Structure formats: structure tokens, C-alpha cells
C-alpha positions as CSV (number, residue, x, y, z in Angstrom):
1,X,104.7,158.0,194.7
2,X,107.8,158.1,191.8
3,X,110.7,159.5,192.0
4,X,111.9,160.9,188.6
5,X,115.4,160.1,188.9
6,X,114.2,156.3,189.4
7,X,111.3,156.7,186.8
8,X,110.1,152.9,185.7
9,X,113.1,151.2,187.4
10,X,111.1,148.2,187.3
11,X,111.5,148.3,183.4
12,X,115.2,148.7,183.6
13,X,115.8,145.7,185.9
14,X,113.6,143.9,184.4
15,X,115.9,144.3,181.2
16,X,118.9,143.7,183.2
17,X,117.2,140.1,184.3
18,X,116.8,138.8,180.8
19,X,119.3,136.2,179.5
20,X,119.2,137.3,176.2
21,X,118.1,140.9,174.2
22,X,116.8,138.7,171.1
23,X,114.0,137.0,173.8
24,X,110.6,137.8,172.9
25,X,110.2,139.6,176.8
26,X,113.0,141.1,176.3
27,X,111.5,142.9,173.5
28,X,108.5,143.5,175.0
29,X,109.8,145.1,178.0
30,X,112.1,147.3,175.5
31,X,109.4,148.8,173.8
32,X,107.6,149.3,176.8
33,X,110.0,151.4,178.4
34,X,110.4,153.3,175.4
35,X,106.8,153.8,175.1
36,X,106.3,154.9,178.9
37,X,109.4,157.4,178.6
38,X,107.0,158.6,175.5
39,X,104.0,158.7,177.7
40,X,106.0,160.5,180.3
41,X,107.6,163.1,178.1
42,X,103.6,163.9,176.6
43,X,102.1,164.0,180.0
44,X,105.0,166.8,180.7
45,X,104.0,168.5,177.6
46,X,100.6,168.5,178.0
47,X,100.9,170.1,181.6
48,X,103.6,172.7,180.0
49,X,106.3,171.5,181.7
50,X,108.4,170.7,178.9
51,X,108.4,170.7,175.1
52,X,106.5,168.0,173.4
53,X,108.1,164.8,172.1
54,X,109.6,165.1,168.8
55,X,108.0,163.8,165.7
56,X,111.3,161.2,165.4
57,X,110.8,160.2,168.7
58,X,107.5,159.3,168.7
59,X,108.6,157.4,165.2
60,X,111.4,155.5,166.5
61,X,109.4,154.1,169.6
62,X,106.6,153.7,167.2
63,X,108.7,151.3,165.3
64,X,109.9,149.3,168.0
65,X,106.4,148.5,169.4
66,X,104.9,147.7,165.3
67,X,108.3,145.6,165.6
68,X,106.8,143.0,168.6
69,X,105.4,139.6,167.6
70,X,101.8,140.3,166.3
71,X,100.6,137.7,168.8
72,X,102.3,139.7,171.7
73,X,99.2,140.6,174.0
74,X,101.0,144.4,174.5
75,X,101.6,145.1,171.4
76,X,97.9,146.3,170.5
77,X,97.7,148.9,173.8
78,X,101.3,149.9,172.9
79,X,100.5,150.8,169.4
80,X,97.1,152.3,170.3
81,X,99.0,154.4,173.4
82,X,101.4,155.7,170.6
83,X,99.4,156.2,167.9
84,X,97.2,158.2,170.2
85,X,100.4,160.6,171.2
86,X,101.7,161.0,167.8
87,X,98.0,162.8,166.5
88,X,97.1,166.0,167.7
89,X,94.9,166.7,169.1
90,X,93.2,163.5,170.6
91,X,91.5,163.2,174.0
92,X,93.8,162.5,176.5
93,X,91.8,159.6,178.2
94,X,92.4,158.0,174.9
95,X,95.6,157.8,175.5
96,X,95.2,157.1,179.2
97,X,92.8,154.0,178.6
98,X,95.4,152.5,176.5
99,X,98.3,152.4,179.1
100,X,95.5,151.2,181.5
101,X,94.8,148.3,179.3
102,X,99.0,147.8,178.5
103,X,99.0,147.7,182.6
104,X,96.3,145.1,183.0
105,X,98.2,143.1,180.0
106,X,101.3,142.9,182.2
107,X,99.2,142.1,185.2
108,X,97.3,139.0,183.6
109,X,101.1,138.0,182.7
110,X,101.9,138.2,186.3
111,X,104.8,140.8,185.7
112,X,103.3,142.4,188.7
113,X,106.2,145.2,189.4
114,X,106.0,146.1,185.7
115,X,102.4,146.5,185.7
116,X,102.5,148.3,189.3
117,X,104.7,151.1,188.1
118,X,102.0,151.1,184.4
119,X,99.3,151.2,186.8
120,X,101.2,154.0,189.3
121,X,102.0,155.6,186.0
122,X,98.5,156.1,184.4
123,X,97.3,157.2,188.8
124,X,99.7,159.9,188.6
125,X,99.1,161.6,185.1
126,X,95.4,161.3,185.7
127,X,93.4,165.4,186.0
128,X,94.1,167.2,189.2
129,X,91.0,166.2,191.8
130,X,90.2,163.2,189.3
131,X,88.1,161.5,191.5
132,X,86.8,158.7,189.1
133,X,86.4,155.5,189.3
134,X,88.8,155.1,186.8
135,X,91.1,157.0,189.0
136,X,90.3,154.5,192.1
137,X,90.6,151.5,190.0
138,X,93.7,152.5,189.1
139,X,94.8,153.1,192.6
140,X,93.2,149.6,193.8
141,X,95.2,147.9,191.2
142,X,98.5,149.7,191.8
143,X,98.1,148.4,195.4
144,X,97.1,144.8,194.5
145,X,100.4,144.8,191.8
146,X,102.9,146.4,194.6
147,X,101.1,143.9,197.1
148,X,102.2,140.6,194.8
149,X,105.2,141.5,194.0
150,X,106.2,142.1,197.2
151,X,106.3,146.1,197.6
152,X,104.1,146.6,200.8
153,X,105.0,149.9,201.4
154,X,103.8,151.0,197.4
155,X,101.0,149.1,198.6
156,X,99.8,150.9,201.3
157,X,100.3,154.1,199.9
158,X,98.3,153.2,196.6
159,X,95.4,152.1,198.8
160,X,95.5,155.4,201.2
161,X,95.4,156.8,197.9
162,X,92.1,154.7,197.0
163,X,90.8,155.7,199.9
164,X,91.2,159.1,199.5
165,X,89.6,159.1,196.4
166,X,86.6,157.1,197.4
167,X,86.0,159.1,200.7
168,X,86.0,162.2,198.5
169,X,83.4,161.2,195.8
170,X,81.5,159.1,199.5
171,X,81.8,155.9,198.0
172,X,81.3,154.1,200.9
173,X,82.1,150.4,199.4
174,X,85.2,151.9,197.6
175,X,86.7,153.3,201.0
176,X,86.2,149.6,203.0
177,X,87.3,148.3,199.8
178,X,90.9,150.3,200.5
179,X,91.4,148.9,204.0
180,X,90.5,145.4,202.8
181,X,93.4,145.9,200.8
182,X,95.3,147.5,204.0
183,X,94.6,144.9,205.8
184,X,95.8,142.3,203.6
185,X,99.2,143.7,203.2
186,X,99.0,143.4,207.3
187,X,98.3,139.6,206.6
188,X,101.1,139.6,204.0
189,X,103.5,141.1,206.9
190,X,102.6,137.8,208.8
191,X,100.7,139.9,211.6
192,X,97.6,137.1,211.4
193,X,95.8,138.9,215.0
194,X,96.2,142.5,214.1
195,X,94.4,141.4,210.5
196,X,92.0,139.9,212.5
197,X,90.7,142.7,214.5
198,X,91.2,145.1,211.2
199,X,89.0,142.7,209.2
200,X,86.5,142.4,212.3
201,X,86.6,146.6,212.5
202,X,86.0,146.8,208.5
203,X,83.0,144.1,208.6
204,X,80.9,146.1,211.8
205,X,81.4,149.3,209.7
206,X,80.1,147.8,206.7
207,X,77.6,146.4,208.6
208,X,76.6,149.7,210.4
209,X,76.6,151.0,206.5
210,X,74.8,148.1,205.5
211,X,77.2,147.5,202.7
212,X,77.2,144.1,202.0
213,X,79.7,144.0,199.4
214,X,82.1,144.8,201.9
215,X,81.2,142.9,204.6
216,X,81.9,140.0,201.9
217,X,85.1,141.1,201.8
218,X,85.9,141.6,205.0
219,X,84.8,137.5,206.1
220,X,86.4,136.5,202.7
221,X,89.9,137.6,204.3
222,X,88.5,136.5,207.7
223,X,88.3,132.9,206.3
224,X,91.4,133.1,204.8
225,X,93.0,134.1,208.1
226,X,91.4,131.3,209.9
227,X,92.8,129.2,207.1
228,X,96.5,130.4,207.7
229,X,96.1,130.0,211.2
230,X,94.5,126.2,211.1
231,X,91.4,127.4,212.3
232,X,89.3,125.3,209.4
233,X,86.0,125.2,210.5
234,X,86.4,129.1,211.7
235,X,87.5,129.4,208.1
236,X,84.0,127.5,206.8
237,X,81.7,129.4,208.8
238,X,83.3,133.3,207.3
239,X,82.8,131.4,203.7
240,X,79.7,130.7,204.0
241,X,78.5,134.0,206.0
242,X,80.9,135.7,202.8
243,X,78.5,133.8,200.5
244,X,75.1,134.9,202.0
245,X,76.7,138.6,201.9
246,X,78.0,137.9,197.9
247,X,75.5,138.9,195.1
248,X,78.2,139.1,192.4
249,X,78.6,135.7,190.2
250,X,82.1,135.8,189.7
251,X,82.9,136.7,193.1
252,X,80.3,134.2,194.7
253,X,82.6,131.4,192.8
254,X,85.8,132.2,194.1
255,X,84.6,132.3,197.5
256,X,82.9,129.4,197.1
257,X,86.1,127.3,195.8
258,X,87.9,129.0,199.3
259,X,84.7,127.5,201.2
260,X,85.5,124.3,199.3
261,X,89.0,124.1,199.9
262,X,88.5,125.1,203.7
263,X,85.9,122.5,204.1
264,X,87.8,119.9,202.8
265,X,90.7,121.1,205.5
266,X,88.2,120.8,207.9
267,X,87.8,117.0,207.6
268,X,84.5,117.7,205.4
269,X,85.6,115.5,202.4
270,X,82.2,115.2,200.9
271,X,81.5,118.6,200.7
272,X,84.2,119.9,199.9
273,X,84.6,117.4,197.0
274,X,81.2,117.6,195.7
275,X,81.2,121.5,195.9
276,X,84.7,121.2,193.7
277,X,83.6,119.0,191.2
278,X,80.6,121.3,190.7
279,X,82.7,124.4,190.2
280,X,85.6,122.8,188.2
281,X,82.6,121.9,185.4
282,X,80.7,125.4,185.6
283,X,82.2,127.8,186.7
284,X,82.5,130.9,184.3
285,X,85.9,131.9,185.7
286,X,88.7,129.8,183.8
287,X,90.9,130.3,187.1
288,X,88.3,128.9,189.4
289,X,87.5,125.8,187.6
290,X,91.5,125.0,186.8
291,X,92.0,125.5,191.2
292,X,89.3,123.5,192.0
293,X,90.3,120.9,189.7
294,X,93.5,121.2,191.6
295,X,92.0,121.1,194.8
296,X,90.2,118.1,193.6
297,X,93.8,116.0,192.8
298,X,94.7,117.2,196.5
299,X,91.6,115.6,197.9
300,X,92.3,112.4,195.3
301,X,95.4,112.0,197.3
302,X,93.6,112.4,200.5
303,X,91.7,109.4,199.2
304,X,94.6,107.5,197.9
305,X,92.4,107.1,195.0
306,X,95.4,106.8,192.4
307,X,93.3,106.6,189.3
308,X,91.4,110.1,190.3
309,X,94.8,111.4,191.0
310,X,96.5,111.1,188.0
311,X,93.4,112.0,185.9
312,X,93.4,115.4,187.3
313,X,97.4,115.6,187.1
314,X,96.9,114.9,183.6
315,X,94.2,117.4,182.7
316,X,96.3,120.3,184.8
317,X,99.6,119.1,183.0
318,X,97.6,120.1,179.4
319,X,96.4,123.3,180.8
320,X,97.6,126.6,179.7
321,X,98.3,127.8,183.3
322,X,99.0,131.9,184.2
323,X,101.9,131.9,186.0
324,X,99.8,132.1,189.3
325,X,98.1,128.8,188.8
326,X,101.3,127.0,187.7
327,X,103.0,127.7,190.9
328,X,99.6,126.8,193.0
329,X,99.1,123.7,190.9
330,X,102.9,122.6,191.6
331,X,102.5,123.3,195.0
332,X,99.5,120.9,195.3
333,X,101.6,118.4,193.4
334,X,104.0,118.8,195.9
335,X,101.4,118.1,198.5
336,X,99.7,114.9,196.7
337,X,103.0,113.4,196.5
338,X,103.9,114.0,199.9
339,X,100.2,112.7,200.9
340,X,101.4,109.2,198.6
341,X,104.6,109.0,200.6
342,X,106.2,109.7,197.2
343,X,109.4,112.2,198.7
344,X,111.8,112.8,196.1
345,X,108.6,114.2,193.6
346,X,107.2,115.5,196.7
347,X,110.6,117.9,197.1
348,X,110.6,118.1,193.1
349,X,107.2,119.9,193.1
350,X,107.0,121.9,196.1
351,X,111.2,123.2,194.7
352,X,109.1,124.0,190.8
353,X,106.4,125.9,193.1
354,X,108.9,127.8,195.1
355,X,111.1,128.2,192.3
356,X,107.7,129.9,190.0
357,X,106.6,131.4,193.1
358,X,110.0,133.2,193.4
359,X,110.4,134.5,190.0
360,X,106.8,135.9,189.5
361,X,106.2,137.0,193.6
362,X,103.6,135.0,194.4
363,X,104.4,135.1,197.8
364,X,102.1,133.2,199.1
365,X,102.9,130.1,197.5
366,X,106.4,130.7,198.0
367,X,106.5,130.9,202.1
368,X,103.9,127.6,201.9
369,X,106.2,125.5,199.2
370,X,109.5,126.3,201.7
371,X,107.6,125.5,204.6
372,X,106.9,122.3,203.1
373,X,110.3,121.9,201.8
374,X,112.1,122.2,205.1
375,X,109.4,119.7,206.7
376,X,110.1,116.9,204.0
377,X,113.7,117.7,204.3
378,X,113.9,117.1,207.7
379,X,111.7,114.0,208.0
380,X,114.2,112.6,205.5
381,X,116.0,112.5,208.9
382,X,114.2,112.7,211.9
383,X,110.3,112.1,212.6
384,X,109.2,115.0,213.4
385,X,105.7,115.0,215.8
386,X,103.0,116.5,214.8
387,X,101.8,119.9,216.1
388,X,98.4,119.8,217.5
389,X,96.4,122.9,216.3
390,X,93.7,124.6,218.6
391,X,91.0,125.8,217.0
392,X,90.1,128.8,218.3
393,X,86.2,129.8,219.0
394,X,85.0,132.6,216.7
395,X,82.0,134.8,216.1
396,X,80.1,132.6,213.9
397,X,77.1,135.4,213.4
398,X,74.6,131.6,214.5
399,X,76.4,129.9,211.8
400,X,78.1,125.9,212.7
401,X,79.8,123.7,210.9
402,X,77.1,121.5,210.1
403,X,75.0,124.3,209.1
404,X,77.7,125.5,206.7
405,X,77.7,121.2,205.3
406,X,74.5,121.2,204.5
407,X,74.4,125.3,203.0
408,X,77.2,123.8,200.6
409,X,74.7,120.2,199.8
410,X,72.3,122.8,198.8
411,X,74.7,125.1,196.5
412,X,75.7,122.1,194.8
413,X,72.3,120.7,194.3
414,X,71.1,124.2,192.9
415,X,74.3,124.7,191.1
416,X,73.6,121.3,189.2
417,X,69.9,122.0,188.7
418,X,70.7,125.1,187.3
419,X,73.0,123.3,184.8
420,X,70.7,121.1,184.1
421,X,68.5,123.7,183.3
422,X,71.2,125.3,180.9
423,X,71.9,122.3,178.8
424,X,68.0,121.4,178.1
425,X,67.3,124.9,176.8
426,X,70.2,124.8,174.6
């Protein structure tokens, strides 16, 4: 997967892109690169293809890591990794776990290319024949981060490795999950009909294997594809069916948030608002709460509810949003100002969405923001006719939009009841 001559190229490029060598991010990337090169030397020595790194080399790297801001999220895992390398003997799994933790911190920061590089390093340095759950997860994380950074070829290789590991360990869900990852690459390339065919095949395979989590994943992605094609009723149906087959609480919240958005797009504003209101207040995942709040902001704009819109805007302005959600919030803000007819503010917000999404490779948001900007700028000169979206028939599994709306109302009432019981017991 990696050419040794270009080892950790992403880090060199990140350092070159930094405006100042005194910035916090420059020091973090520099220390990370030094620690990774130390890890490479240690790994080659462990495989008896090179001499162990010199003690002075390791001490110099440790000094660079220790000099990082004490509150830096990457300092602790880097320090743990370097300390493990300096301790002899030490279990390789301890060092590799620190490496993976470092990758996860980079992922959380939205440093997709750097995170992909580190996950790939962990994957490639695993023991021969390692088909553990940790190896599989590293492959899937590498695929995700590579996809988010726009490196689709690297993502495809990572998903292939993940699928091979899952098949070798006879993990049906893992294999189908990797196939869903590859279908997402087809979506990313813009071939939505092909993505639909791939996801339908995965759904059928999941049904045949009675693998409910994989079926839920495939249906959730069908919801995303239908939404992108403007088939909002179909999107709501797929989302509802995905929920029926999902048992993981965190995943359910994410699917429910997307379902609420699909219902709003399908014209069921009341059902959409009800779900988003509950999720914005009760979701365990902070990301889901913020995302639902952003959707409530758009719904308020659709209703012309200025006071509610301003309340949600202030709430999100003050929230410590991660970079991906910053981009999505700016997009929602731009769409909302457009609904209010405030073109200058809409353009400013969409430009911010495109800027943040471009910097951090949130490609879906980048495309949507650029398309919206082009439409707004054209509209300033010539009023464009509205293109009618043709709703395509969908294999609904016996589920209608009315069923989805009733189900959404029941979910809202159940979630509110559960929350009241929790409050009464506290």
C-alpha cells in the first residue's frame, strides 16, 4: 500500500502547507512525523531487516514530543509510543495501540490524510497472518479517512484488505461492511445508479445471511443515495427500514437523524421537526445533537420562523463544533439565508462552507456548497426555472411514507417517555 520512498508524504505536505513553523499544528505534525519515522525504524529492527534505532535518536524524538502543548490531544499517545519503543523489552501490541490512538486523535481533528497515513502504518506493521479485529478496524479506518481526504484509490485498497481479513476470519458482517465501504466510493465518484445496484446486492446478501447489522448499513446508504438523487420519499422509507434492522443505540441515533432530514425533504416538516427536537435534546452522541440542531435551523427558515432560527444559530455559533460539523453548519446557514431571501449572507455562509470543507476534505459538503453558490450567483442575474424532481419507484418492503410518518411519531413519543422516566428516577 505504501511506497517507502514516499513514506509519510502526507506529513511532509502538511508541514509545507503550514504558514508558520511556530504554530501549534506545525509542532504537532513535526513531532508526529519524527515519532512515525522512529516507529518505522523500530519495526524494521523487530523484523530483523535493520539495526535498532539509536538511543540518542529516540531521546531526541521524545524531547520533541514532550515539548508539545500539555493539552495537545496527540501528545499523550505519541509520548506513550516513543516511551514503549525506548523500553526494552516491551510487547509490540502496546506500541501499536499507542499508534492507533494517535491515528484516532488525528481522525477526530479532521486531519484525514494524516490519520489515513497512521492507520495504514499500523495495518502494514501488523504480524504476518494477523486477522484480528484490531487489524480489520485499522483497515476500515484507513479506508474511511482516505475516502474523506479524496484518495479513493487508497481507500479501495484499504477496504479490500479489510474484506480479506473479514473473509479469512469468517466474519460475515465485517465482509459486508467492507463492501458497503466500497459502495460509498462509488457514491463518492458520482455514479449513483451503480451505487444503488451495489448496495441492493449487499442488502440481498445480508438478508440471505440473516445479518441484520449489515442490512441496516446497506439500507442507510440507500437512504443517502436516494436523498442525493432528490428521491426524498424513497430516502425516508429506506431510513425507516434501516432502523428496523439496527440494534446499536449510537448507530440508531445517526440513522434517525438522517431519517428526520429525509422526512423534512419529503415535505413532512412536522414529523421531521419532532424527531430533530428529541434528538437535539436527548441523543447520546454530541455530533447527532448538533446535527439535529442544524436541521432544526433549516426547518425554522423554511417556516419563516425568524426567532427560532436565531435561537438555533446562536446555539451553534457558541458550540465547539468539530471541523466536519462546522462545514455542515455553514452549509445549513447558507441554505437558510437563501430561504429568507438574504442572498449576500447566503453567499457568505456558503463560501465559508466551501472553504472549511475544501481545507478539511469534507467533499460532500464542498460539492453541495459549490453547486448552491453557482445557482445563487446565476440567480442574481437571471431567474432560473425550478427543475422538477421525478420520484422513482422504490422497493419499499411494504413500507409507505405514511407508515414512516406514523413510525416517526411513535419513536418520538417513546423517546420522550424514556427521557421522562430517566428524569423521574434521577
